[in-house]
CHARMM-style PDB file with segment names, atoms N, HN, CA, C and O in Angstrom:
ATOM      1  N   MET     1      39.733  -2.915 -34.522  1.00  0.00      PROA
ATOM      2  CA  MET     1      40.188  -2.676 -35.877  1.00  0.00      PROA
ATOM      3  C   MET     1      41.566  -2.035 -35.794  1.00  0.00      PROA
ATOM      4  O   MET     1      41.804  -1.140 -34.983  1.00  0.00      PROA
ATOM      5  N   GLN     2      42.447  -2.498 -36.626  1.00  0.00      PROA
ATOM      6  HN  GLN     2      42.254  -3.225 -37.285  1.00  0.00      PROA
ATOM      7  CA  GLN     2      43.774  -1.917 -36.685  1.00  0.00      PROA
ATOM      8  C   GLN     2      43.867  -1.013 -37.917  1.00  0.00      PROA
ATOM      9  O   GLN     2      43.284  -1.308 -38.960  1.00  0.00      PROA
ATOM     10  N   TYR     3      44.599   0.075 -37.784  1.00  0.00      PROA
ATOM     11  HN  TYR     3      45.073   0.314 -36.937  1.00  0.00      PROA
ATOM     12  CA  TYR     3      44.742   1.043 -38.859  1.00  0.00      PROA
ATOM     13  C   TYR     3      46.215   1.236 -39.212  1.00  0.00      PROA
ATOM     14  O   TYR     3      47.104   1.007 -38.392  1.00  0.00      PROA
ATOM     15  N   ARG     4      46.446   1.660 -40.440  1.00  0.00      PROA
ATOM     16  HN  ARG     4      45.724   1.846 -41.106  1.00  0.00      PROA
ATOM     17  CA  ARG     4      47.805   1.995 -40.887  1.00  0.00      PROA
ATOM     18  C   ARG     4      47.761   3.346 -41.584  1.00  0.00      PROA
ATOM     19  O   ARG     4      46.740   3.747 -42.143  1.00  0.00      PROA
ATOM     20  N   THR     5      48.887   4.031 -41.538  1.00  0.00      PROA
ATOM     21  HN  THR     5      49.717   3.705 -41.084  1.00  0.00      PROA
ATOM     22  CA  THR     5      48.999   5.325 -42.200  1.00  0.00      PROA
ATOM     23  C   THR     5      49.436   5.118 -43.651  1.00  0.00      PROA
ATOM     24  O   THR     5      50.339   4.332 -43.936  1.00  0.00      PROA
ATOM     25  N   VAL     6      48.777   5.840 -44.562  1.00  0.00      PROA
ATOM     26  HN  VAL     6      48.044   6.479 -44.330  1.00  0.00      PROA
ATOM     27  CA  VAL     6      49.098   5.745 -45.988  1.00  0.00      PROA
ATOM     28  C   VAL     6      50.289   6.660 -46.288  1.00  0.00      PROA
ATOM     29  O   VAL     6      50.168   7.885 -46.289  1.00  0.00      PROA
ATOM     30  N   GLY     7      51.433   6.037 -46.540  1.00  0.00      PROA
ATOM     31  HN  GLY     7      51.531   5.042 -46.539  1.00  0.00      PROA
ATOM     32  CA  GLY     7      52.636   6.798 -46.869  1.00  0.00      PROA
ATOM     33  C   GLY     7      52.889   7.910 -45.876  1.00  0.00      PROA
ATOM     34  O   GLY     7      52.825   7.704 -44.664  1.00  0.00      PROA
ATOM     35  N   LYS     8      53.178   9.093 -46.397  1.00  0.00      PROA
ATOM     36  HN  LYS     8      53.230   9.260 -47.381  1.00  0.00      PROA
ATOM     37  CA  LYS     8      53.444  10.260 -45.551  1.00  0.00      PROA
ATOM     38  C   LYS     8      52.255  11.210 -45.506  1.00  0.00      PROA
ATOM     39  O   LYS     8      52.388  12.365 -45.100  1.00  0.00      PROA
ATOM     40  N   THR     9      51.074  10.712 -45.930  1.00  0.00      PROA
ATOM     41  HN  THR     9      50.966   9.774 -46.259  1.00  0.00      PROA
ATOM     42  CA  THR     9      49.893  11.566 -46.016  1.00  0.00      PROA
ATOM     43  C   THR     9      49.261  11.872 -44.666  1.00  0.00      PROA
ATOM     44  O   THR     9      48.592  12.892 -44.502  1.00  0.00      PROA
ATOM     45  N   GLY    10      49.477  10.976 -43.696  1.00  0.00      PROA
ATOM     46  HN  GLY    10      50.020  10.147 -43.830  1.00  0.00      PROA
ATOM     47  CA  GLY    10      48.802  11.133 -42.411  1.00  0.00      PROA
ATOM     48  C   GLY    10      47.414  10.512 -42.406  1.00  0.00      PROA
ATOM     49  O   GLY    10      46.756  10.469 -41.367  1.00  0.00      PROA
ATOM     50  N   ILE    11      46.964  10.030 -43.563  1.00  0.00      PROA
ATOM     51  HN  ILE    11      47.499  10.065 -44.407  1.00  0.00      PROA
ATOM     52  CA  ILE    11      45.646   9.404 -43.663  1.00  0.00      PROA
ATOM     53  C   ILE    11      45.735   7.994 -43.101  1.00  0.00      PROA
ATOM     54  O   ILE    11      46.633   7.230 -43.456  1.00  0.00      PROA
ATOM     55  N   LYS    12      44.801   7.655 -42.224  1.00  0.00      PROA
ATOM     56  HN  LYS    12      44.072   8.276 -41.936  1.00  0.00      PROA
ATOM     57  CA  LYS    12      44.772   6.310 -41.644  1.00  0.00      PROA
ATOM     58  C   LYS    12      43.624   5.521 -42.277  1.00  0.00      PROA
ATOM     59  O   LYS    12      42.508   6.021 -42.419  1.00  0.00      PROA
ATOM     60  N   VAL    13      43.924   4.287 -42.647  1.00  0.00      PROA
ATOM     61  HN  VAL    13      44.830   3.881 -42.531  1.00  0.00      PROA
ATOM     62  CA  VAL    13      42.917   3.399 -43.233  1.00  0.00      PROA
ATOM     63  C   VAL    13      42.943   2.070 -42.481  1.00  0.00      PROA
ATOM     64  O   VAL    13      43.964   1.691 -41.907  1.00  0.00      PROA
ATOM     65  N   SER    14      41.817   1.373 -42.490  1.00  0.00      PROA
ATOM     66  HN  SER    14      40.988   1.681 -42.957  1.00  0.00      PROA
ATOM     67  CA  SER    14      41.766   0.080 -41.821  1.00  0.00      PROA
ATOM     68  C   SER    14      42.611  -0.932 -42.580  1.00  0.00      PROA
ATOM     69  O   SER    14      42.748  -0.854 -43.801  1.00  0.00      PROA
ATOM     70  N   GLU    15      43.177  -1.883 -41.840  1.00  0.00      PROA
ATOM     71  HN  GLU    15      43.066  -1.946 -40.848  1.00  0.00      PROA
ATOM     72  CA  GLU    15      44.014  -2.909 -42.460  1.00  0.00      PROA
ATOM     73  C   GLU    15      43.183  -3.863 -43.303  1.00  0.00      PROA
ATOM     74  O   GLU    15      43.687  -4.459 -44.254  1.00  0.00      PROA
ATOM     75  N   ILE    16      41.921  -4.004 -42.958  1.00  0.00      PROA
ATOM     76  HN  ILE    16      41.512  -3.520 -42.185  1.00  0.00      PROA
ATOM     77  CA  ILE    16      41.040  -4.936 -43.668  1.00  0.00      PROA
ATOM     78  C   ILE    16      39.848  -4.161 -44.211  1.00  0.00      PROA
ATOM     79  O   ILE    16      39.305  -3.288 -43.534  1.00  0.00      PROA
ATOM     80  N   GLY    17      39.444  -4.483 -45.436  1.00  0.00      PROA
ATOM     81  HN  GLY    17      39.885  -5.192 -45.986  1.00  0.00      PROA
ATOM     82  CA  GLY    17      38.286  -3.836 -46.032  1.00  0.00      PROA
ATOM     83  C   GLY    17      37.312  -4.867 -46.572  1.00  0.00      PROA
ATOM     84  O   GLY    17      37.652  -6.044 -46.689  1.00  0.00      PROA
ATOM     85  N   PHE    18      36.120  -4.440 -46.896  1.00  0.00      PROA
ATOM     86  HN  PHE    18      35.843  -3.484 -46.801  1.00  0.00      PROA
ATOM     87  CA  PHE    18      35.099  -5.311 -47.476  1.00  0.00      PROA
ATOM     88  C   PHE    18      35.043  -5.020 -48.960  1.00  0.00      PROA
ATOM     89  O   PHE    18      34.502  -3.997 -49.379  1.00  0.00      PROA
ATOM     90  N   GLY    19      35.599  -5.915 -49.755  1.00  0.00      PROA
ATOM     91  HN  GLY    19      36.039  -6.747 -49.415  1.00  0.00      PROA
ATOM     92  CA  GLY    19      35.668  -5.692 -51.197  1.00  0.00      PROA
ATOM     93  C   GLY    19      34.375  -6.036 -51.920  1.00  0.00      PROA
ATOM     94  O   GLY    19      33.665  -6.970 -51.547  1.00  0.00      PROA
ATOM     95  N   CYS    20      34.088  -5.278 -52.942  1.00  0.00      PROA
ATOM     96  HN  CYS    20      34.665  -4.519 -53.245  1.00  0.00      PROA
ATOM     97  CA  CYS    20      32.900  -5.511 -53.751  1.00  0.00      PROA
ATOM     98  C   CYS    20      33.242  -5.472 -55.239  1.00  0.00      PROA
ATOM     99  O   CYS    20      32.381  -5.159 -56.061  1.00  0.00      PROA
ATOM    100  N   GLY    21      34.465  -5.781 -55.586  1.00  0.00      PROA
ATOM    101  HN  GLY    21      35.164  -6.036 -54.918  1.00  0.00      PROA
ATOM    102  CA  GLY    21      34.879  -5.747 -56.980  1.00  0.00      PROA
ATOM    103  C   GLY    21      34.439  -6.978 -57.747  1.00  0.00      PROA
ATOM    104  O   GLY    21      33.769  -7.854 -57.201  1.00  0.00      PROA
ATOM    105  N   ASN    22      34.819  -7.042 -59.013  1.00  0.00      PROA
ATOM    106  HN  ASN    22      35.363  -6.330 -59.456  1.00  0.00      PROA
ATOM    107  CA  ASN    22      34.421  -8.152 -59.872  1.00  0.00      PROA
ATOM    108  C   ASN    22      34.902  -9.504 -59.372  1.00  0.00      PROA
ATOM    109  O   ASN    22      34.291 -10.528 -59.677  1.00  0.00      PROA
ATOM    110  N   ASN    23      35.987  -9.522 -58.609  1.00  0.00      PROA
ATOM    111  HN  ASN    23      36.484  -8.690 -58.361  1.00  0.00      PROA
ATOM    112  CA  ASN    23      36.460 -10.805 -58.091  1.00  0.00      PROA
ATOM    113  C   ASN    23      35.646 -11.270 -56.888  1.00  0.00      PROA
ATOM    114  O   ASN    23      35.814 -12.398 -56.425  1.00  0.00      PROA
ATOM    115  N   ALA    24      34.781 -10.424 -56.387  1.00  0.00      PROA
ATOM    116  HN  ALA    24      34.644  -9.508 -56.762  1.00  0.00      PROA
ATOM    117  CA  ALA    24      33.904 -10.796 -55.273  1.00  0.00      PROA
ATOM    118  C   ALA    24      32.586 -11.300 -55.858  1.00  0.00      PROA
ATOM    119  O   ALA    24      31.603 -10.563 -55.928  1.00  0.00      PROA
ATOM    120  N   VAL    25      32.582 -12.550 -56.269  1.00  0.00      PROA
ATOM    121  HN  VAL    25      33.380 -13.149 -56.212  1.00  0.00      PROA
ATOM    122  CA  VAL    25      31.441 -13.119 -56.996  1.00  0.00      PROA
ATOM    123  C   VAL    25      30.130 -12.905 -56.262  1.00  0.00      PROA
ATOM    124  O   VAL    25      29.097 -12.676 -56.891  1.00  0.00      PROA
ATOM    125  N   LEU    26      30.161 -12.978 -54.926  1.00  0.00      PROA
ATOM    126  HN  LEU    26      31.000 -13.165 -54.416  1.00  0.00      PROA
ATOM    127  CA  LEU    26      28.941 -12.773 -54.156  1.00  0.00      PROA
ATOM    128  C   LEU    26      28.301 -11.441 -54.505  1.00  0.00      PROA
ATOM    129  O   LEU    26      27.080 -11.351 -54.640  1.00  0.00      PROA
ATOM    130  N   MET    27      29.126 -10.397 -54.653  1.00  0.00      PROA
ATOM    131  HN  MET    27      30.117 -10.470 -54.544  1.00  0.00      PROA
ATOM    132  CA  MET    27      28.582  -9.065 -54.884  1.00  0.00      PROA
ATOM    133  C   MET    27      28.271  -8.788 -56.347  1.00  0.00      PROA
ATOM    134  O   MET    27      27.742  -7.726 -56.675  1.00  0.00      PROA
ATOM    135  N   VAL    28      28.590  -9.726 -57.226  1.00  0.00      PROA
ATOM    136  HN  VAL    28      29.019 -10.589 -56.959  1.00  0.00      PROA
ATOM    137  CA  VAL    28      28.324  -9.520 -58.651  1.00  0.00      PROA
ATOM    138  C   VAL    28      27.209 -10.431 -59.150  1.00  0.00      PROA
ATOM    139  O   VAL    28      26.362 -10.002 -59.933  1.00  0.00      PROA
ATOM    140  N   LYS    29      27.204 -11.689 -58.700  1.00  0.00      PROA
ATOM    141  HN  LYS    29      27.892 -12.037 -58.064  1.00  0.00      PROA
ATOM    142  CA  LYS    29      26.271 -12.667 -59.265  1.00  0.00      PROA
ATOM    143  C   LYS    29      25.222 -13.191 -58.286  1.00  0.00      PROA
ATOM    144  O   LYS    29      24.254 -13.825 -58.706  1.00  0.00      PROA
ATOM    145  N   ALA    30      25.394 -12.943 -57.021  1.00  0.00      PROA
ATOM    146  HN  ALA    30      26.180 -12.427 -56.680  1.00  0.00      PROA
ATOM    147  CA  ALA    30      24.449 -13.468 -56.038  1.00  0.00      PROA
ATOM    148  C   ALA    30      23.145 -12.674 -56.077  1.00  0.00      PROA
ATOM    149  O   ALA    30      23.119 -11.536 -56.545  1.00  0.00      PROA
ATOM    150  N   PRO    31      22.072 -13.276 -55.585  1.00  0.00      PROA
ATOM    151  CA  PRO    31      20.805 -12.537 -55.491  1.00  0.00      PROA
ATOM    152  C   PRO    31      20.956 -11.317 -54.584  1.00  0.00      PROA
ATOM    153  O   PRO    31      21.787 -11.301 -53.676  1.00  0.00      PROA
ATOM    154  N   TYR    32      20.147 -10.307 -54.841  1.00  0.00      PROA
ATOM    155  HN  TYR    32      19.472 -10.319 -55.578  1.00  0.00      PROA
ATOM    156  CA  TYR    32      20.194  -9.064 -54.068  1.00  0.00      PROA
ATOM    157  C   TYR    32      20.109  -9.326 -52.567  1.00  0.00      PROA
ATOM    158  O   TYR    32      20.831  -8.701 -51.790  1.00  0.00      PROA
ATOM    159  N   GLU    33      19.240 -10.237 -52.153  1.00  0.00      PROA
ATOM    160  HN  GLU    33      18.653 -10.745 -52.784  1.00  0.00      PROA
ATOM    161  CA  GLU    33      19.057 -10.521 -50.727  1.00  0.00      PROA
ATOM    162  C   GLU    33      20.362 -11.014 -50.097  1.00  0.00      PROA
ATOM    163  O   GLU    33      20.686 -10.641 -48.969  1.00  0.00      PROA
ATOM    164  N   ASP    34      21.113 -11.852 -50.822  1.00  0.00      PROA
ATOM    165  HN  ASP    34      20.850 -12.155 -51.738  1.00  0.00      PROA
ATOM    166  CA  ASP    34      22.391 -12.354 -50.304  1.00  0.00      PROA
ATOM    167  C   ASP    34      23.431 -11.236 -50.242  1.00  0.00      PROA
ATOM    168  O   ASP    34      24.219 -11.164 -49.299  1.00  0.00      PROA
ATOM    169  N   GLN    35      23.428 -10.367 -51.250  1.00  0.00      PROA
ATOM    170  HN  GLN    35      22.787 -10.425 -52.017  1.00  0.00      PROA
ATOM    171  CA  GLN    35      24.359  -9.234 -51.250  1.00  0.00      PROA
ATOM    172  C   GLN    35      24.067  -8.331 -50.056  1.00  0.00      PROA
ATOM    173  O   GLN    35      24.975  -7.926 -49.330  1.00  0.00      PROA
ATOM    174  N   ARG    36      22.802  -8.028 -49.869  1.00  0.00      PROA
ATOM    175  HN  ARG    36      22.065  -8.357 -50.459  1.00  0.00      PROA
ATOM    176  CA  ARG    36      22.394  -7.158 -48.761  1.00  0.00      PROA
ATOM    177  C   ARG    36      22.761  -7.782 -47.420  1.00  0.00      PROA
ATOM    178  O   ARG    36      23.244  -7.087 -46.527  1.00  0.00      PROA
ATOM    179  N   ALA    37      22.538  -9.080 -47.271  1.00  0.00      PROA
ATOM    180  HN  ALA    37      22.145  -9.644 -47.997  1.00  0.00      PROA
ATOM    181  CA  ALA    37      22.855  -9.765 -46.019  1.00  0.00      PROA
ATOM    182  C   ALA    37      24.361  -9.718 -45.743  1.00  0.00      PROA
ATOM    183  O   ALA    37      24.776  -9.551 -44.596  1.00  0.00      PROA
ATOM    184  N   ALA    38      25.172  -9.862 -46.781  1.00  0.00      PROA
ATOM    185  HN  ALA    38      24.836  -9.998 -47.713  1.00  0.00      PROA
ATOM    186  CA  ALA    38      26.626  -9.827 -46.608  1.00  0.00      PROA
ATOM    187  C   ALA    38      27.093  -8.451 -46.129  1.00  0.00      PROA
ATOM    188  O   ALA    38      27.924  -8.346 -45.227  1.00  0.00      PROA
ATOM    189  N   VAL    39      26.552  -7.406 -46.742  1.00  0.00      PROA
ATOM    190  HN  VAL    39      25.878  -7.491 -47.476  1.00  0.00      PROA
ATOM    191  CA  VAL    39      26.926  -6.045 -46.348  1.00  0.00      PROA
ATOM    192  C   VAL    39      26.418  -5.750 -44.941  1.00  0.00      PROA
ATOM    193  O   VAL    39      27.130  -5.158 -44.130  1.00  0.00      PROA
ATOM    194  N   ARG    40      25.193  -6.160 -44.657  1.00  0.00      PROA
ATOM    195  HN  ARG    40      24.614  -6.640 -45.316  1.00  0.00      PROA
ATOM    196  CA  ARG    40      24.629  -5.936 -43.326  1.00  0.00      PROA
ATOM    197  C   ARG    40      25.478  -6.630 -42.253  1.00  0.00      PROA
ATOM    198  O   ARG    40      25.734  -6.064 -41.190  1.00  0.00      PROA
ATOM    199  N   HSD    41      25.906  -7.850 -42.544  1.00  0.00      PROA
ATOM    200  HN  HSD    41      25.699  -8.309 -43.407  1.00  0.00      PROA
ATOM    201  CA  HSD    41      26.744  -8.597 -41.589  1.00  0.00      PROA
ATOM    202  C   HSD    41      28.061  -7.865 -41.351  1.00  0.00      PROA
ATOM    203  O   HSD    41      28.506  -7.744 -40.210  1.00  0.00      PROA
ATOM    204  N   ALA    42      28.678  -7.383 -42.407  1.00  0.00      PROA
ATOM    205  HN  ALA    42      28.316  -7.481 -43.334  1.00  0.00      PROA
ATOM    206  CA  ALA    42      29.937  -6.647 -42.277  1.00  0.00      PROA
ATOM    207  C   ALA    42      29.728  -5.381 -41.433  1.00  0.00      PROA
ATOM    208  O   ALA    42      30.554  -5.065 -40.576  1.00  0.00      PROA
ATOM    209  N   LEU    43      28.643  -4.670 -41.671  1.00  0.00      PROA
ATOM    210  HN  LEU    43      27.973  -4.927 -42.367  1.00  0.00      PROA
ATOM    211  CA  LEU    43      28.354  -3.460 -40.886  1.00  0.00      PROA
ATOM    212  C   LEU    43      28.078  -3.802 -39.430  1.00  0.00      PROA
ATOM    213  O   LEU    43      28.496  -3.078 -38.526  1.00  0.00      PROA
ATOM    214  N   ASP    44      27.381  -4.899 -39.205  1.00  0.00      PROA
ATOM    215  HN  ASP    44      27.042  -5.487 -39.939  1.00  0.00      PROA
ATOM    216  CA  ASP    44      27.079  -5.304 -37.831  1.00  0.00      PROA
ATOM    217  C   ASP    44      28.332  -5.643 -37.040  1.00  0.00      PROA
ATOM    218  O   ASP    44      28.376  -5.441 -35.826  1.00  0.00      PROA
ATOM    219  N   LEU    45      29.357  -6.160 -37.726  1.00  0.00      PROA
ATOM    220  HN  LEU    45      29.322  -6.324 -38.712  1.00  0.00      PROA
ATOM    221  CA  LEU    45      30.595  -6.505 -37.038  1.00  0.00      PROA
ATOM    222  C   LEU    45      31.322  -5.256 -36.562  1.00  0.00      PROA
ATOM    223  O   LEU    45      32.106  -5.309 -35.615  1.00  0.00      PROA
ATOM    224  N   GLY    46      31.060  -4.133 -37.221  1.00  0.00      PROA
ATOM    225  HN  GLY    46      30.423  -4.090 -37.991  1.00  0.00      PROA
ATOM    226  CA  GLY    46      31.622  -2.851 -36.806  1.00  0.00      PROA
ATOM    227  C   GLY    46      33.097  -2.700 -37.138  1.00  0.00      PROA
ATOM    228  O   GLY    46      33.736  -3.610 -37.667  1.00  0.00      PROA
ATOM    229  N   PRO    47      33.620  -1.516 -36.810  1.00  0.00      PROA
ATOM    230  CA  PRO    47      35.019  -1.233 -37.110  1.00  0.00      PROA
ATOM    231  C   PRO    47      35.981  -1.954 -36.179  1.00  0.00      PROA
ATOM    232  OT1 PRO    47      37.196  -1.809 -36.313  1.00  0.00      PROA
TER     233      PRO     47
END
C-alpha cells in the first residue's frame, strides 16, 4: 500500500480507499450478503 501526506498536517493516508457512498451502487442497492462479501474481500486483501 502506498501512502501520501495530507498537506502539511503530517497525517498519512492510503492512496486508494474503499468507497461506500451513494455512487457505489453495490453498497446501496445490493443484497446484504453481496455488500458483506465486498467488504470482506477488501479487508482480506489487506493494506
